[in-house]
N, C-alpha and C positions, 0 to 999 in steps of 0.2 A: 504494500500500500504506500503510495507516494504522498508525502506530506508537504504542505506549504512551509515556507521559511518561518512564518509566524508561529505555526504549531511546533516546529522544531525548537524555536526559542522558548516557547511556553514549556515544552517538555524538559528543557534544561533547567529552567527555574522552578519546575514543579517536581523535582526528583525526591518524592516523599513516600514514606510507607506509613499506612494508617491501620490501627487495630480497632476492632469493633467496640472494645470496652472503653475507649477513650472518653466518651461522653458520660459514662455512668459514675455517679457519685463524686464528680469533680466540681469544685467551686470555681467558677470563671470570674476572675477579676483582672482587669487590664489597667496597668499603671504606666502612663507615659511620663518620663522623667527628663526634663530639660533637653528635649530633642532639637537638634539643629542640623541643617544640611546646606552645604555651600556648593554652587555650580559656578566655577570660575569667579567672576565678579558679582554673581547673583546669589544672595542669601535666600534660598527657597523656604527654609524654616529657621526660626530664631527663638530658641529657648521655650519650646512648647511643653506645657505640663497639663495633664488632666487624668481623671480616672473614670473607668466604666464598670458598672456593677453587673453581676451575673443576670442573664435573662432580660436585660434592658435593650432598648434601641437608642443608640447615640447618633445624633445627626451632626455632621460637620458641614458648615455652611460658609460659603465665600465666593467671590467672583472668580472667573477664569484667571489662572496664574497666581492665585492666592497661596498655593502650597498644598491644596487638598490631595491631589493625586500623588504628590511626593510623600506625604504622610501615610497615605494608604499603602503605597509600595513598601515603605519601611515597616509598617505594621504587619504586612503579609510576608515579609522576608525577601521580597524581590530586590529591594535596595539594601545592600549590606554595609555600605560605607556612609556613616553619619556619626554625629556626636550625640552623647546622651545614651539613654537606654529605655527599653520598653519591656515590662514584665507581664507575662501572660500565664496565669495560674502558677505563679511563683517561679516561672522559667524566664530567663533573660533572652530576648531576641538576639543579643550580641553573643552570649556564651552558649545558649541552648537552642540555636536556630532551628535545628531539625525537629526538636520536640515541640517547639512553638508551631511550626508549619503543619505538624500532624493535627493540630487542633483547629486549623483555620481553613475556611473555604473562601477563596479570593475571586471576585468577579471584576475584571478590569474594565476600564471605561471603553476601550476598543473591543469590539466583538472578536473573539478568538475561536473560530470554528473552521473546520474543513468543509467547504461548501459542496465539494463533489461527493461527499459521503452523506448517508442518511442521518437523521436525527439520532436513531438508535446506535449507529456505528460511531458517531461522535461521542456519545455517552460511554460506549464500551471502551473507546480509546482513552478518554480522560479518566475513566474508572480504573483502567490498568495503571495509570500514572500514580494513583493513590494506593496501589498495592492490592486492589480487588481482582478476583479472578474466578473463573468457573461459574458455578451456579449462583454464588453470592453476587457476582458482578451482573449476571443476567437479571436476577431478581431486583437488584437495586436500580438498574437501568429502566426496567419496566415501571417500578414504583415512581421514579423521578419523572418519567414521561407523563404519568398520570398527574403527578403533583403540579407540574408546570402547564397542564392543560393541552398536551400535545400527543396524547395517547393514540389518537386516530391518524396522526401524521408521522409516526415513528419510522415508517419504512420509506418516507419521501426524502429526496435529497434536499439539503439545506438551501441550495441555490433557488429552490422554488418557494422559499419562505418569505413572508413579509418582514420588515424591519423589527416589528414587535415580537414576532415569533422567534426570530434570531436572538433577540434580547432575552426572551424566556429560556431558550435553550442554553444560552450563555450562562444564565443563572443555574440551570439544572446541572451543568457540568461541574459546578463547584459544590454540589450537594451530595454527590454520590457516596462519599465516605462519612456522611452524617457529622459534619464538623460542629463543634460547640460554638464556634465564633464564625460569623459570616461577614466578610468585608465587601461592600457594594460601592463601587466608584462610579457615580453618575449613571445608574442603571436605566434611567428613563430618557436619556438624551435622544432626540430625533424620532420619537415614536408618537403614535396617535393616542388620543384620550382613552380609547377602549383597551389598548395594549397596556397603557399606564395603570389602569384600574386592575387589570389582570396581575400585573407585577405587585401592586399593593396587596392584592388578595394573597399572593404567595408570601409576602413579607409578614402579613398578619398571621398567617398559618404558622410560619416559623417562630414568631414571637409567642404564639399560644403553646408551642411545643417546648418553649424554654430556651431557644437559641439566643445568643447575644449577637446583636447586629450593629455594625458600624456602617452608617449610611452617609455618603458624600453627595452633595447636590448644591446647585446654585438656584434651585427652585424653592423659595421660602415656604410656599404653601404645602409642599410635600413634607418637609421636615416638621412643620407645625402639626400635620395630620398624623405622622407616623412615629415620631420620636419622643422618648421619655426625657432625655437630656440633650442639650444642644451646645455646640461650640461654634463661636463665630470667629473666622480666621480671615485676616487681611494682610497682605504683604508679608506672609510668613510668620506672623505673630498671632497667637490666640488672644483675641481682644476681650472675649467674654465667654463664660461657661456657666451652665446651670440648667434647671428645668425651665420649660416655657413659662410656667406660673411664677417662678422666682424672677425671671428676667422681666416679665410684665410688671410685677410688683415693684421691682427696683427702678424701672424707667417710666412707669406709668405716671401721667399727669392728667388730671380731670380735663376732658376735652369735648368739644362739640364739632361735628362736621356739618358745614352748610354749603349748599350748592344751588345754583340757579342763575339764569341769564341776568336777572335784575339785582342779584346780590353783589355788592361791591365791598372791597376791603375797608374802605373808609367808614362804611356803616358799622362794621364789626369792631373796629379798633377801640371804641370806647368801652367794650365789654371784656377786654383782656388781650393777651398776646395773640396775634393772628399771623398765619403764614399760609401761602398757597399749598394746596395738596390736590393732585389730580385735576379734576374739573371743578374744584371748589376750594374751600378754605377750612383750615383747622384752627379752632379758637380754643386756647387754653384758658381755663377759668377755675379759680378756687371754689366757686359755687356754681357748678355746671347746671344744676336744675333751676336755680334762680336766673342764670343767664338765659337758659332756654325759655323760661316764662317771659322774661323781659323782651327777648328777641321776637317771640310770637306776637306780643302786643305791638311792638314797634313796626313789624312787617304789616300787621293789619292796618295800622294807622296810615302807612304809606302805600298801601295797595300792592305790596310785594308778595309774590307767590313763589317761595323757594321750592326747588324740585326735591331737595333733601335737607332735613334738619333733624339731627339725631345725636345722641350720646355716642362717643367714639371710643372703641377699645383698641389700644395700640397693637400692632402686629410686629412680627420679626423684622420685616422690612423697615419699619419705623425705627426700631432699636438699632439696626445695622447702620442706618443713615445717621442717627444721632451720634454714634460712636466714630464713624469714619467720614461723614460728610458726603458720602457717595451712595447713590442708588445702585443696588446690586445689578439691575438690568443694564445700567449705563457703563458698567466696568468692563 
């Protein structure tokens, strides 16, 4: 069987042996300790520290070039040259790389499949890299095909698949050895909403089974929906870390969102700090309900009909902008 250069490279970095008992009775805690990575004059990571608890989903959020993929590759053992250390289940990525890799399923941002082979043949191939063989490998391949929703397409060549189906198969290839930790680097890039929802279902199933998931994305709404804890990364530095609730509590300011063709900033300025947001304005007020009541009365007097007038709950995008001054989509 002739393999593409991409698969040959993947085979070299995935030279791991996995035993079935690895997931049983093991407490999965990941500790990232002062991790830095330099590429010539570029500092891709700069003193990154955080921890991930067993069975949780950790979201790493940042713009393209922020250092997400570099950190994912270090976590998975693909990148071996870096400063600092990462401990996975009390094993050091630096000193115990093979033991760490046995516990990890890594889904790279780039789809890594042999398109001239069938979905089942791809799974068989990748399963063999994880040390699976014979009946166990065949059973796991069949199970994973069902898990990723491709049971009916197992004998079809990958080149006939849509982008979303390839993404799901790419995920499946990392699940064959039942890893305790699953690293997903931008798994929904370039796919349609239906395929994205399918991947979300797979992730939720893995979470329900107790897997620890590290999820990298620049889509804020995905991380808000899926993740228990969140790290915001920009220019190689982890600028904030915590649960969504903690971050909202920390950076929340009572606010109103007002929009409408007749609504002008000058009209709102007397009620608190005002700044443009989307197609309207965000009004910060220490007494948002009172401000809401006053604005309604003022709008009635002047015959203004706002299209939206509501209490505003900050989102991850707002927190990222507050910390960096940059909209994620503009980065």
